[in-house]
All heavy atoms as TSV, in Angstrom:
chain	resi	resn	atom	element	x	y	z
A	1	MET	N	N	-38.538	44.193	-37.718
A	1	MET	CA	C	-37.258	43.595	-37.607
A	1	MET	C	C	-36.449	43.937	-38.861
A	1	MET	O	O	-36.941	43.786	-39.960
A	1	MET	CB	C	-37.413	42.050	-37.444
A	1	MET	CG	C	-36.110	41.387	-37.077
A	1	MET	SD	S	-36.355	39.714	-36.507
A	1	MET	CE	C	-36.354	39.968	-34.769
A	2	ASN	N	N	-35.235	44.433	-38.664
A	2	ASN	CA	C	-34.440	44.826	-39.796
A	2	ASN	C	C	-33.302	43.835	-40.072
A	2	ASN	O	O	-33.119	42.859	-39.350
A	2	ASN	CB	C	-33.889	46.268	-39.637
A	2	ASN	CG	C	-32.939	46.394	-38.495
A	2	ASN	OD1	O	-32.213	45.477	-38.124
A	2	ASN	ND2	N	-32.910	47.555	-37.896
A	3	ALA	N	N	-32.539	44.083	-41.121
A	3	ALA	CA	C	-31.472	43.170	-41.549
A	3	ALA	C	C	-30.410	42.950	-40.478
A	3	ALA	O	O	-29.930	41.813	-40.306
A	3	ALA	CB	C	-30.838	43.693	-42.842
A	4	ASN	N	N	-30.052	44.011	-39.747
A	4	ASN	CA	C	-29.038	43.832	-38.715
A	4	ASN	C	C	-29.538	42.925	-37.600
A	4	ASN	O	O	-28.776	42.123	-37.050
A	4	ASN	CB	C	-28.622	45.196	-38.141
A	4	ASN	CG	C	-27.730	45.970	-39.061
A	4	ASN	OD1	O	-26.936	45.388	-39.775
A	4	ASN	ND2	N	-27.862	47.268	-39.074
A	5	GLN	N	N	-30.781	43.028	-37.239
A	5	GLN	CA	C	-31.337	42.165	-36.193
A	5	GLN	C	C	-31.346	40.725	-36.660
A	5	GLN	O	O	-30.942	39.827	-35.916
A	5	GLN	CB	C	-32.723	42.616	-35.817
A	5	GLN	CG	C	-32.764	43.941	-35.078
A	5	GLN	CD	C	-34.175	44.438	-34.870
A	5	GLN	OE1	O	-34.954	44.425	-35.831
A	5	GLN	NE2	N	-34.489	44.886	-33.699
A	6	ILE	N	N	-31.768	40.476	-37.896
A	6	ILE	CA	C	-31.829	39.112	-38.406
A	6	ILE	C	C	-30.403	38.526	-38.507
A	6	ILE	O	O	-30.167	37.396	-38.075
A	6	ILE	CB	C	-32.528	39.098	-39.774
A	6	ILE	CG1	C	-34.007	39.451	-39.563
A	6	ILE	CG2	C	-32.394	37.724	-40.471
A	6	ILE	CD1	C	-34.758	39.717	-40.886
A	7	ASN	N	N	-29.476	39.276	-39.096
A	7	ASN	CA	C	-28.106	38.796	-39.201
A	7	ASN	C	C	-27.492	38.530	-37.834
A	7	ASN	O	O	-26.773	37.549	-37.654
A	7	ASN	CB	C	-27.238	39.786	-39.978
A	7	ASN	CG	C	-27.554	39.785	-41.449
A	7	ASN	OD1	O	-28.045	38.821	-41.995
A	7	ASN	ND2	N	-27.283	40.907	-42.113
A	8	GLY	N	N	-27.766	39.391	-36.863
A	8	GLY	CA	C	-27.267	39.209	-35.539
A	8	GLY	C	C	-27.781	37.899	-34.918
A	8	GLY	O	O	-27.014	37.162	-34.316
A	9	ILE	N	N	-29.065	37.654	-35.089
A	9	ILE	CA	C	-29.621	36.411	-34.523
A	9	ILE	C	C	-29.017	35.202	-35.219
A	9	ILE	O	O	-28.684	34.197	-34.549
A	9	ILE	CB	C	-31.167	36.452	-34.696
A	9	ILE	CG1	C	-31.753	37.465	-33.763
A	9	ILE	CG2	C	-31.750	35.040	-34.423
A	9	ILE	CD1	C	-33.225	37.787	-34.007
A	10	LEU	N	N	-28.804	35.275	-36.529
A	10	LEU	CA	C	-28.183	34.158	-37.252
A	10	LEU	C	C	-26.772	33.882	-36.766
A	10	LEU	O	O	-26.349	32.743	-36.603
A	10	LEU	CB	C	-28.229	34.421	-38.760
A	10	LEU	CG	C	-29.623	34.355	-39.381
A	10	LEU	CD1	C	-29.535	34.731	-40.863
A	10	LEU	CD2	C	-30.261	33.030	-39.219
A	11	TRP	N	N	-25.998	34.977	-36.529
A	11	TRP	CA	C	-24.641	34.813	-36.021
A	11	TRP	C	C	-24.651	34.204	-34.609
A	11	TRP	O	O	-23.789	33.379	-34.285
A	11	TRP	CB	C	-23.895	36.159	-35.977
A	11	TRP	CG	C	-23.290	36.529	-37.306
A	11	TRP	CD1	C	-23.799	37.444	-38.214
A	11	TRP	CD2	C	-22.106	35.992	-37.906
A	11	TRP	NE1	N	-22.963	37.487	-39.308
A	11	TRP	CE2	C	-21.948	36.616	-39.148
A	11	TRP	CE3	C	-21.191	35.035	-37.489
A	11	TRP	CZ2	C	-20.879	36.343	-39.964
A	11	TRP	CZ3	C	-20.123	34.764	-38.318
A	11	TRP	CH2	C	-19.973	35.398	-39.557
A	12	ILE	N	N	-25.590	34.605	-33.795
A	12	ILE	CA	C	-25.694	34.045	-32.435
A	12	ILE	C	C	-25.968	32.539	-32.515
A	12	ILE	O	O	-25.300	31.739	-31.839
A	12	ILE	CB	C	-26.786	34.778	-31.634
A	12	ILE	CG1	C	-26.335	36.229	-31.324
A	12	ILE	CG2	C	-27.087	34.000	-30.331
A	12	ILE	CD1	C	-27.451	37.094	-30.768
A	13	VAL	N	N	-26.914	32.144	-33.336
A	13	VAL	CA	C	-27.265	30.730	-33.492
A	13	VAL	C	C	-26.073	29.932	-34.035
A	13	VAL	O	O	-25.747	28.873	-33.513
A	13	VAL	CB	C	-28.527	30.559	-34.358
A	13	VAL	CG1	C	-28.758	29.120	-34.715
A	13	VAL	CG2	C	-29.730	31.152	-33.675
A	14	ALA	N	N	-25.423	30.480	-35.061
A	14	ALA	CA	C	-24.265	29.806	-35.652
A	14	ALA	C	C	-23.165	29.644	-34.602
A	14	ALA	O	O	-22.492	28.595	-34.537
A	14	ALA	CB	C	-23.761	30.526	-36.860
A	15	GLY	N	N	-22.971	30.677	-33.802
A	15	GLY	CA	C	-21.950	30.603	-32.737
A	15	GLY	C	C	-22.261	29.590	-31.703
A	15	GLY	O	O	-21.380	28.855	-31.220
A	16	LYS	N	N	-23.535	29.457	-31.297
A	16	LYS	CA	C	-23.930	28.474	-30.335
A	16	LYS	C	C	-23.693	27.058	-30.868
A	16	LYS	O	O	-23.220	26.181	-30.147
A	16	LYS	CB	C	-25.385	28.666	-29.911
A	16	LYS	CG	C	-25.584	29.876	-29.012
A	16	LYS	CD	C	-27.018	30.017	-28.586
A	16	LYS	CE	C	-27.141	31.252	-27.705
A	16	LYS	NZ	N	-28.468	31.375	-27.131
A	17	ILE	N	N	-24.043	26.849	-32.142
A	17	ILE	CA	C	-23.795	25.543	-32.744
A	17	ILE	C	C	-22.313	25.233	-32.781
A	17	ILE	O	O	-21.888	24.124	-32.390
A	17	ILE	CB	C	-24.424	25.493	-34.159
A	17	ILE	CG1	C	-25.938	25.527	-34.064
A	17	ILE	CG2	C	-23.947	24.258	-34.917
A	17	ILE	CD1	C	-26.639	25.762	-35.381
A	18	GLN	N	N	-21.510	26.220	-33.221
A	18	GLN	CA	C	-20.068	25.990	-33.285
A	18	GLN	C	C	-19.490	25.723	-31.891
A	18	GLN	O	O	-18.621	24.864	-31.753
A	18	GLN	CB	C	-19.390	27.204	-33.925
A	18	GLN	CG	C	-17.931	26.957	-34.212
A	18	GLN	CD	C	-17.294	28.095	-35.017
A	18	GLN	OE1	O	-17.830	29.219	-35.014
A	18	GLN	NE2	N	-16.230	27.812	-35.680
A	19	GLU	N	N	-19.935	26.444	-30.909
A	19	GLU	CA	C	-19.471	26.243	-29.544
A	19	GLU	C	C	-19.808	24.834	-29.097
A	19	GLU	O	O	-18.971	24.127	-28.482
A	19	GLU	CB	C	-20.126	27.238	-28.610
A	19	GLU	CG	C	-19.715	27.055	-27.181
A	19	GLU	CD	C	-20.510	27.901	-26.190
A	19	GLU	OE1	O	-21.424	28.653	-26.621
A	19	GLU	OE2	O	-20.206	27.844	-24.990
A	20	GLN	N	N	-21.021	24.350	-29.315
A	20	GLN	CA	C	-21.378	23.014	-28.884
A	20	GLN	C	C	-20.618	21.929	-29.609
A	20	GLN	O	O	-20.243	20.908	-29.003
A	20	GLN	CB	C	-22.919	22.797	-29.092
A	20	GLN	CG	C	-23.746	23.646	-28.148
A	20	GLN	CD	C	-23.386	23.414	-26.682
A	20	GLN	OE1	O	-23.256	22.277	-26.206
A	20	GLN	NE2	N	-23.242	24.498	-25.957
A	21	ILE	N	N	-20.350	22.143	-30.899
A	21	ILE	CA	C	-19.518	21.165	-31.621
A	21	ILE	C	C	-18.123	21.154	-31.018
A	21	ILE	O	O	-17.516	20.085	-30.823
A	21	ILE	CB	C	-19.465	21.526	-33.123
A	21	ILE	CG1	C	-20.848	21.260	-33.757
A	21	ILE	CG2	C	-18.388	20.740	-33.839
A	21	ILE	CD1	C	-20.955	21.780	-35.171
A	22	GLY	N	N	-17.598	22.312	-30.689
A	22	GLY	CA	C	-16.282	22.410	-30.048
A	22	GLY	C	C	-16.253	21.691	-28.672
A	22	GLY	O	O	-15.267	21.019	-28.345
A	23	ARG	N	N	-17.336	21.836	-27.927
A	23	ARG	CA	C	-17.391	21.153	-26.632
A	23	ARG	C	C	-17.465	19.633	-26.826
A	23	ARG	O	O	-16.843	18.878	-26.068
A	23	ARG	CB	C	-18.547	21.660	-25.822
A	23	ARG	CG	C	-18.370	23.098	-25.324
A	23	ARG	CD	C	-19.457	23.502	-24.342
A	23	ARG	NE	N	-19.393	24.923	-24.069
A	23	ARG	CZ	C	-18.503	25.487	-23.252
A	23	ARG	NH1	N	-17.583	24.751	-22.661
A	23	ARG	NH2	N	-18.527	26.786	-23.052
A	24	ALA	N	N	-18.220	19.218	-27.823
A	24	ALA	CA	C	-18.376	17.757	-28.054
A	24	ALA	C	C	-17.059	17.138	-28.544
A	24	ALA	O	O	-16.783	15.991	-28.180
A	24	ALA	CB	C	-19.456	17.520	-29.104
A	25	THR	N	N	-16.271	17.888	-29.312
A	25	THR	CA	C	-15.012	17.367	-29.813
A	25	THR	C	C	-13.791	17.783	-28.973
A	25	THR	O	O	-12.681	17.475	-29.361
A	25	THR	CB	C	-14.816	17.836	-31.259
A	25	THR	OG1	O	-14.801	19.267	-31.300
A	25	THR	CG2	C	-15.877	17.324	-32.174
A	26	ARG	N	N	-14.078	18.556	-27.893
A	26	ARG	CA	C	-13.043	19.060	-27.025
A	26	ARG	C	C	-11.994	19.909	-27.786
A	26	ARG	O	O	-10.808	19.818	-27.585
A	26	ARG	CB	C	-12.343	17.919	-26.267
A	26	ARG	CG	C	-13.267	17.216	-25.331
A	26	ARG	CD	C	-12.550	16.161	-24.563
A	26	ARG	NE	N	-13.523	15.481	-23.690
A	26	ARG	CZ	C	-13.261	14.380	-23.052
A	26	ARG	NH1	N	-12.092	13.802	-23.158
A	26	ARG	NH2	N	-14.177	13.843	-22.298
A	27	ASN	N	N	-12.508	20.734	-28.689
A	27	ASN	CA	C	-11.685	21.597	-29.505
A	27	ASN	C	C	-11.855	23.037	-28.980
A	27	ASN	O	O	-12.835	23.710	-29.267
A	27	ASN	CB	C	-12.118	21.499	-30.975
A	27	ASN	CG	C	-11.236	22.297	-31.893
A	27	ASN	OD1	O	-10.646	23.288	-31.517
A	27	ASN	ND2	N	-11.209	21.857	-33.162
A	28	ASN	N	N	-10.857	23.478	-28.205
A	28	ASN	CA	C	-10.940	24.788	-27.580
A	28	ASN	C	C	-10.996	25.934	-28.594
A	28	ASN	O	O	-11.690	26.933	-28.355
A	28	ASN	CB	C	-9.759	25.013	-26.636
A	28	ASN	CG	C	-9.849	24.175	-25.408
A	28	ASN	OD1	O	-10.964	23.805	-24.982
A	28	ASN	ND2	N	-8.735	23.863	-24.831
A	29	ARG	N	N	-10.321	25.781	-29.694
A	29	ARG	CA	C	-10.331	26.826	-30.708
A	29	ARG	C	C	-11.744	27.014	-31.306
A	29	ARG	O	O	-12.198	28.121	-31.517
A	29	ARG	CB	C	-9.365	26.506	-31.819
A	29	ARG	CG	C	-9.216	27.591	-32.831
A	29	ARG	CD	C	-8.171	27.248	-33.840
A	29	ARG	NE	N	-7.594	28.517	-34.341
A	29	ARG	CZ	C	-6.473	28.635	-34.904
A	29	ARG	NH1	N	-5.693	27.610	-35.065
A	29	ARG	NH2	N	-6.065	29.803	-35.336
A	30	ARG	N	N	-12.437	25.902	-31.545
A	30	ARG	CA	C	-13.789	25.953	-32.078
A	30	ARG	C	C	-14.725	26.579	-31.041
A	30	ARG	O	O	-15.641	27.338	-31.391
A	30	ARG	CB	C	-14.274	24.571	-32.501
A	30	ARG	CG	C	-15.561	24.634	-33.275
A	30	ARG	CD	C	-15.930	23.291	-33.822
A	30	ARG	NE	N	-14.998	22.808	-34.827
A	30	ARG	CZ	C	-15.188	22.890	-36.130
A	30	ARG	NH1	N	-16.285	23.423	-36.604
A	30	ARG	NH2	N	-14.301	22.431	-36.985
A	31	ILE	N	N	-14.548	26.239	-29.790
A	31	ILE	CA	C	-15.375	26.827	-28.703
A	31	ILE	C	C	-15.218	28.343	-28.714
A	31	ILE	O	O	-16.171	29.083	-28.681
A	31	ILE	CB	C	-14.991	26.223	-27.321
A	31	ILE	CG1	C	-15.359	24.765	-27.261
A	31	ILE	CG2	C	-15.688	27.013	-26.218
A	31	ILE	CD1	C	-14.788	24.051	-26.044
A	32	LEU	N	N	-13.955	28.803	-28.734
A	32	LEU	CA	C	-13.694	30.240	-28.720
A	32	LEU	C	C	-14.247	30.941	-29.951
A	32	LEU	O	O	-14.786	32.058	-29.856
A	32	LEU	CB	C	-12.193	30.514	-28.585
A	32	LEU	CG	C	-11.592	30.137	-27.210
A	32	LEU	CD1	C	-10.084	30.327	-27.217
A	32	LEU	CD2	C	-12.258	30.947	-26.107
A	33	CYS	N	N	-14.122	30.295	-31.127
A	33	CYS	CA	C	-14.687	30.919	-32.322
A	33	CYS	C	C	-16.201	31.020	-32.228
A	33	CYS	O	O	-16.800	32.000	-32.662
A	33	CYS	CB	C	-14.275	30.115	-33.544
A	33	CYS	SG	S	-12.544	30.319	-34.033
A	34	GLY	N	N	-16.822	30.011	-31.635
A	34	GLY	CA	C	-18.260	30.050	-31.431
A	34	GLY	C	C	-18.678	31.160	-30.499
A	34	GLY	O	O	-19.672	31.857	-30.754
A	35	LEU	N	N	-17.933	31.320	-29.422
A	35	LEU	CA	C	-18.242	32.380	-28.492
A	35	LEU	C	C	-18.029	33.773	-29.125
A	35	LEU	O	O	-18.831	34.690	-28.918
A	35	LEU	CB	C	-17.368	32.266	-27.237
A	35	LEU	CG	C	-17.640	31.052	-26.362
A	35	LEU	CD1	C	-16.586	30.908	-25.302
A	35	LEU	CD2	C	-19.028	31.191	-25.728
A	36	GLN	N	N	-16.984	33.857	-29.969
A	36	GLN	CA	C	-16.730	35.124	-30.647
A	36	GLN	C	C	-17.891	35.471	-31.607
A	36	GLN	O	O	-18.349	36.638	-31.659
A	36	GLN	CB	C	-15.440	35.037	-31.422
A	36	GLN	CG	C	-15.078	36.313	-32.180
A	36	GLN	CD	C	-13.800	36.165	-32.992
A	36	GLN	OE1	O	-13.381	35.039	-33.287
A	36	GLN	NE2	N	-13.206	37.262	-33.346
A	37	ARG	N	N	-18.386	34.464	-32.338
A	37	ARG	CA	C	-19.531	34.693	-33.210
A	37	ARG	C	C	-20.755	35.167	-32.442
A	37	ARG	O	O	-21.522	36.045	-32.897
A	37	ARG	CB	C	-19.863	33.449	-33.967
A	37	ARG	CG	C	-19.003	33.178	-35.133
A	37	ARG	CD	C	-19.498	31.993	-35.924
A	37	ARG	NE	N	-18.609	31.765	-37.043
A	37	ARG	CZ	C	-18.867	30.930	-38.049
A	37	ARG	NH1	N	-20.016	30.291	-38.067
A	37	ARG	NH2	N	-18.016	30.774	-39.008
A	38	GLN	N	N	-20.966	34.612	-31.265
A	38	GLN	CA	C	-22.118	34.972	-30.450
A	38	GLN	C	C	-22.013	36.465	-30.025
A	38	GLN	O	O	-22.979	37.197	-30.050
A	38	GLN	CB	C	-22.205	34.084	-29.198
A	38	GLN	CG	C	-22.636	32.662	-29.563
A	38	GLN	CD	C	-22.664	31.796	-28.324
A	38	GLN	OE1	O	-23.341	32.081	-27.406
A	38	GLN	NE2	N	-21.887	30.707	-28.364
A	39	VAL	N	N	-20.822	36.859	-29.633
A	39	VAL	CA	C	-20.609	38.256	-29.205
A	39	VAL	C	C	-20.811	39.221	-30.388
A	39	VAL	O	O	-21.509	40.249	-30.234
A	39	VAL	CB	C	-19.202	38.440	-28.591
A	39	VAL	CG1	C	-18.893	39.913	-28.373
A	39	VAL	CG2	C	-19.103	37.672	-27.281
A	40	LEU	N	N	-20.250	38.866	-31.522
A	40	LEU	CA	C	-20.438	39.712	-32.706
A	40	LEU	C	C	-21.898	39.742	-33.142
A	40	LEU	O	O	-22.386	40.822	-33.536
A	40	LEU	CB	C	-19.551	39.211	-33.842
A	40	LEU	CG	C	-18.029	39.351	-33.652
A	40	LEU	CD1	C	-17.277	38.669	-34.738
A	40	LEU	CD2	C	-17.643	40.801	-33.467
A	41	GLY	N	N	-22.559	38.635	-33.041
A	41	GLY	CA	C	-23.999	38.603	-33.376
A	41	GLY	C	C	-24.835	39.463	-32.447
A	41	GLY	O	O	-25.741	40.149	-32.861
A	42	ALA	N	N	-24.500	39.386	-31.164
A	42	ALA	CA	C	-25.248	40.209	-30.201
A	42	ALA	C	C	-24.998	41.702	-30.439
A	42	ALA	O	O	-25.952	42.512	-30.344
A	42	ALA	CB	C	-24.778	39.847	-28.767
A	43	ALA	N	N	-23.785	42.037	-30.840
A	43	ALA	CA	C	-23.482	43.465	-31.143
A	43	ALA	C	C	-24.282	43.906	-32.384
A	43	ALA	O	O	-24.844	45.019	-32.401
A	43	ALA	CB	C	-21.991	43.654	-31.356
A	44	GLU	N	N	-24.326	43.062	-33.419
A	44	GLU	CA	C	-25.028	43.448	-34.627
A	44	GLU	C	C	-26.547	43.538	-34.362
A	44	GLU	O	O	-27.221	44.431	-34.857
A	44	GLU	CB	C	-24.764	42.426	-35.760
A	44	GLU	CG	C	-25.358	42.862	-37.053
A	44	GLU	CD	C	-24.859	42.087	-38.235
A	44	GLU	OE1	O	-24.012	41.183	-38.076
A	44	GLU	OE2	O	-25.308	42.388	-39.352
A	45	LYS	N	N	-27.055	42.622	-33.553
A	45	LYS	CA	C	-28.474	42.679	-33.187
A	45	LYS	C	C	-28.777	43.995	-32.435
A	45	LYS	O	O	-29.797	44.646	-32.670
A	45	LYS	CB	C	-28.888	41.482	-32.351
A	45	LYS	CG	C	-30.370	41.492	-32.047
A	45	LYS	CD	C	-30.768	40.283	-31.241
A	45	LYS	CE	C	-32.236	40.292	-30.873
A	45	LYS	NZ	N	-32.673	41.473	-30.165
A	46	ARG	N	N	-27.898	44.382	-31.553
A	46	ARG	CA	C	-28.073	45.603	-30.776
A	46	ARG	C	C	-28.080	46.818	-31.683
A	46	ARG	O	O	-28.862	47.745	-31.491
A	46	ARG	CB	C	-26.988	45.713	-29.717
A	46	ARG	CG	C	-27.102	46.886	-28.772
A	46	ARG	CD	C	-28.415	46.906	-27.985
A	46	ARG	NE	N	-28.583	45.681	-27.256
A	46	ARG	CZ	C	-28.749	45.596	-25.976
A	46	ARG	NH1	N	-28.737	46.681	-25.230
A	46	ARG	NH2	N	-28.922	44.443	-25.383
A	47	VAL	N	N	-27.237	46.862	-32.694
A	47	VAL	CA	C	-27.250	47.912	-33.680
A	47	VAL	C	C	-28.609	48.011	-34.345
A	47	VAL	O	O	-29.168	49.093	-34.491
A	47	VAL	CB	C	-26.114	47.741	-34.735
A	47	VAL	CG1	C	-26.308	48.675	-35.924
A	47	VAL	CG2	C	-24.761	47.935	-34.112
A	48	GLY	N	N	-29.126	46.869	-34.736
A	48	GLY	CA	C	-30.469	46.821	-35.331
A	48	GLY	C	C	-31.553	47.329	-34.361
A	48	GLY	O	O	-32.496	48.028	-34.777
A	49	ASP	N	N	-31.424	46.960	-33.095
A	49	ASP	CA	C	-32.382	47.443	-32.082
A	49	ASP	C	C	-32.344	48.985	-32.001
A	49	ASP	O	O	-33.416	49.617	-31.951
A	49	ASP	CB	C	-32.060	46.866	-30.710
A	49	ASP	CG	C	-32.304	45.349	-30.638
A	49	ASP	OD1	O	-33.012	44.785	-31.521
A	49	ASP	OD2	O	-31.751	44.727	-29.706
A	50	TYR	N	N	-31.149	49.551	-31.997
A	50	TYR	CA	C	-31.021	51.004	-31.922
A	50	TYR	C	C	-31.555	51.679	-33.178
A	50	TYR	O	O	-32.185	52.717	-33.094
A	50	TYR	CB	C	-29.582	51.423	-31.660
A	50	TYR	CG	C	-29.139	51.182	-30.271
A	50	TYR	CD1	C	-27.964	50.495	-29.978
A	50	TYR	CD2	C	-29.868	51.616	-29.164
A	50	TYR	CE1	C	-27.525	50.263	-28.693
A	50	TYR	CE2	C	-29.463	51.390	-27.877
A	50	TYR	CZ	C	-28.297	50.720	-27.631
A	50	TYR	OH	O	-27.880	50.489	-26.340
A	51	GLN	N	N	-31.350	51.056	-34.325
A	51	GLN	CA	C	-31.890	51.614	-35.564
A	51	GLN	C	C	-33.414	51.642	-35.529
A	51	GLN	O	O	-34.013	52.651	-35.909
A	51	GLN	CB	C	-31.416	50.799	-36.771
A	51	GLN	CG	C	-29.998	50.984	-37.128
A	51	GLN	CD	C	-29.531	50.103	-38.253
A	51	GLN	OE1	O	-30.126	49.026	-38.491
A	51	GLN	NE2	N	-28.459	50.459	-38.941
A	52	ASN	N	N	-34.021	50.568	-35.044
A	52	ASN	CA	C	-35.479	50.548	-34.948
A	52	ASN	C	C	-35.972	51.587	-33.970
A	52	ASN	O	O	-36.978	52.273	-34.230
A	52	ASN	CB	C	-35.963	49.174	-34.514
A	52	ASN	CG	C	-36.144	48.235	-35.682
A	52	ASN	OD1	O	-36.082	48.643	-36.835
A	52	ASN	ND2	N	-36.416	46.961	-35.412
A	53	ALA	N	N	-35.276	51.736	-32.851
A	53	ALA	CA	C	-35.702	52.749	-31.870
A	53	ALA	C	C	-35.589	54.154	-32.440
A	53	ALA	O	O	-36.476	54.975	-32.255
A	53	ALA	CB	C	-34.821	52.627	-30.602
A	54	ALA	N	N	-34.534	54.406	-33.220
A	54	ALA	CA	C	-34.363	55.718	-33.827
A	54	ALA	C	C	-35.461	55.996	-34.860
A	54	ALA	O	O	-36.011	57.082	-34.961
A	54	ALA	CB	C	-32.995	55.819	-34.452
A	55	ARG	N	N	-35.771	54.948	-35.638
A	55	ARG	CA	C	-36.850	55.120	-36.682
A	55	ARG	C	C	-38.218	55.377	-35.992
A	55	ARG	O	O	-38.965	56.230	-36.443
A	55	ARG	CB	C	-36.935	53.857	-37.531
A	55	ARG	CG	C	-35.853	53.770	-38.540
A	55	ARG	CD	C	-36.093	52.663	-39.543
A	55	ARG	NE	N	-34.875	52.428	-40.309
A	55	ARG	CZ	C	-34.167	51.306	-40.271
A	55	ARG	NH1	N	-34.559	50.277	-39.573
A	55	ARG	NH2	N	-33.066	51.222	-40.974
A	56	ARG	N	N	-38.485	54.638	-34.907
A	56	ARG	CA	C	-39.772	54.861	-34.221
A	56	ARG	C	C	-39.836	56.268	-33.645
A	56	ARG	O	O	-40.840	56.927	-33.686
A	56	ARG	CB	C	-39.944	53.822	-33.103
A	56	ARG	CG	C	-40.432	52.491	-33.567
A	56	ARG	CD	C	-40.892	51.637	-32.384
A	56	ARG	NE	N	-39.865	51.556	-31.337
A	56	ARG	CZ	C	-38.999	50.567	-31.227
A	56	ARG	NH1	N	-39.002	49.564	-32.035
A	56	ARG	NH2	N	-38.095	50.601	-30.247
A	57	SER	N	N	-38.713	56.705	-33.103
A	57	SER	CA	C	-38.667	58.045	-32.492
A	57	SER	C	C	-38.883	59.102	-33.566
A	57	SER	O	O	-39.589	60.072	-33.336
A	57	SER	CB	C	-37.335	58.217	-31.793
A	57	SER	OG	O	-37.241	59.501	-31.247
A	58	ALA	N	N	-38.188	58.940	-34.670
A	58	ALA	CA	C	-38.337	59.934	-35.755
A	58	ALA	C	C	-39.747	59.942	-36.322
A	58	ALA	O	O	-40.258	61.011	-36.673
A	58	ALA	CB	C	-37.301	59.634	-36.835
A	59	ALA	N	N	-40.372	58.805	-36.387
A	59	ALA	CA	C	-41.702	58.701	-36.948
A	59	ALA	C	C	-42.729	59.412	-36.007
A	59	ALA	O	O	-43.729	59.931	-36.471
A	59	ALA	CB	C	-42.105	57.232	-37.131
A	60	HIS	N	N	-42.439	59.365	-34.721
A	60	HIS	CA	C	-43.368	59.976	-33.765
A	60	HIS	C	C	-42.965	61.403	-33.353
A	60	HIS	O	O	-43.598	61.991	-32.516
A	60	HIS	CB	C	-43.500	59.096	-32.533
A	60	HIS	CG	C	-44.125	57.779	-32.840
A	60	HIS	ND1	N	-45.415	57.612	-33.220
A	60	HIS	CD2	C	-43.572	56.520	-32.811
A	60	HIS	CE1	C	-45.677	56.342	-33.427
A	60	HIS	NE2	N	-44.556	55.635	-33.191
A	61	GLY	N	N	-41.854	61.882	-33.922
A	61	GLY	CA	C	-41.407	63.235	-33.644
A	61	GLY	C	C	-40.939	63.454	-32.241
A	61	GLY	O	O	-40.847	64.580	-31.759
A	62	GLY	N	N	-40.568	62.386	-31.563
A	62	GLY	CA	C	-40.124	62.528	-30.199
A	62	GLY	C	C	-38.662	62.277	-30.019
A	62	GLY	O	O	-37.903	62.165	-30.989
A	63	SER	N	N	-38.230	62.264	-28.757
A	63	SER	CA	C	-36.829	61.989	-28.476
A	63	SER	C	C	-36.601	60.504	-28.400
A	63	SER	O	O	-37.541	59.701	-28.311
A	63	SER	CB	C	-36.436	62.644	-27.146
A	63	SER	OG	O	-37.224	62.125	-26.110
A	64	LEU	N	N	-35.372	60.117	-28.455
A	64	LEU	CA	C	-34.991	58.700	-28.505
A	64	LEU	C	C	-35.006	58.120	-27.063
A	64	LEU	O	O	-34.320	58.584	-26.167
A	64	LEU	CB	C	-33.574	58.549	-29.060
A	64	LEU	CG	C	-33.047	57.164	-29.253
A	64	LEU	CD1	C	-33.950	56.386	-30.226
A	64	LEU	CD2	C	-31.637	57.189	-29.807
A	65	HIS	N	N	-35.875	57.160	-26.823
A	65	HIS	CA	C	-35.959	56.465	-25.550
A	65	HIS	C	C	-35.601	55.002	-25.755
A	65	HIS	O	O	-36.235	54.286	-26.523
A	65	HIS	CB	C	-37.374	56.550	-24.959
A	65	HIS	CG	C	-37.820	57.925	-24.660
A	65	HIS	ND1	N	-37.316	58.633	-23.619
A	65	HIS	CD2	C	-38.673	58.761	-25.320
A	65	HIS	CE1	C	-37.867	59.817	-23.587
A	65	HIS	NE2	N	-38.675	59.943	-24.636
A	66	LEU	N	N	-34.553	54.572	-25.062
A	66	LEU	CA	C	-34.110	53.179	-25.246
A	66	LEU	C	C	-34.469	52.338	-24.068
A	66	LEU	O	O	-34.609	52.379	-23.045
A	66	LEU	CB	C	-32.581	53.117	-25.469
A	66	LEU	CG	C	-32.133	53.874	-26.705
A	66	LEU	CD1	C	-30.604	53.854	-26.807
A	66	LEU	CD2	C	-32.720	53.265	-27.960
């Protein structure tokens, strides 16, 4: 697991918490910010996934299989 994957997971969790707080307080702006964090976190995690796949592929001398 690399830094991008960890940061992505943390952003997803923070976004879910922010979204739930927004739902509890009926604050649409907080809900949307939470959803935005989740999307950005998922994107960052995916970057980390691709980095790991590329490293594994390079280490085995093969082509990139995702």
